[in-house]
N, C-alpha and C positions, 0 to 999 in steps of 0.2 A: 457575482462579478469575479470574486476571487479564484473561485472554481474553473471559468472560463479562461482566465489566464493562467494558472497553475496546474491544470488536470493534466496538457501534456508534458511539463519541464518534468514535474513531478514522476509522472510515468516511464519518463526515459532514462532520468536517474535510478528509479528503484527496478528497473529492468536491468541497469548496469550493475545494480549491486546484487540484485536477488536472481537473476538471471545465471550467476555463477552457481549458484544453490538449486540450480534446475526446479524454482518457481515459474510457473508458464505466465503466459501474457493475461490470459482471463483472469487467473489468479491475480496480478497486480493490477488489474484494473478493479477487482472488488479492494486489493488496499489503499487504493489512490479513493475509491468512494467511502470506504471505513474511517479514513484521515479526515476528509472534508466532514465528515459526519459527527467524529470526535470534535472537532474545534468548534464545530456550529452548535454542538450541544454544551459544549464548556466556554462557549464564548464570554459569558457573564464574569466567568471567575479568572481568565488570562488576562495576563497584566501586558500593556502596549509597551515594546520596547524601546528602550532611551533612545537609542538610532534607529530606523528601520529602513535596509534597501531590499530589493527584491531580491537578491541572491541571500540574505541572512533569512527571510522569510521560506525561501525555499528550501535552505537545509532546516529549519526549524520543522515546515512539515515533512521533510525526509525522515527526522529525529521522532517523529512521531508514528511515522510509517513504519518503521524499523521496529520500534516499541509495541506497535500493534502485532506487528509478525514474528517478535519473539515472546510474544505473551498467549499466541497460539499453542492447543495442545500438538505435541506432538504428530500425533496420527492425522491430524487436520490436511495435510498436502497427501498423505495417502488415500484418504475419502476422497478426495478432489482424484486421483489417477485413478480410481475404480470406475468413477464416472465417466471418464473419458475414452477405456476401454472399451471396444466392441464385445458382444458375448463370446464371438470367437477368440480372441485373444486371452481373454478371461480363464476358457474352457482349455487351454492349450494351444 
């Protein structure tokens, strides 16, 4: 239920934030999925906020996604760029 409700708004916010850094849409989709996987796998250790609104939850998701992105190795985006280019583009 949470995934269906928040995947699109999370994607849009991450696209706005990370698109400026050159992150492609397919990488943002992966990041959205990684974010929901992380909150699902850590659900038992998460504390319920005192006052929860849909905006606070969404921004909490964005914070998690940004942390996941910031923890990626520096060459992560380069690996995806190499897959996206065709053989002719790679050879010059």
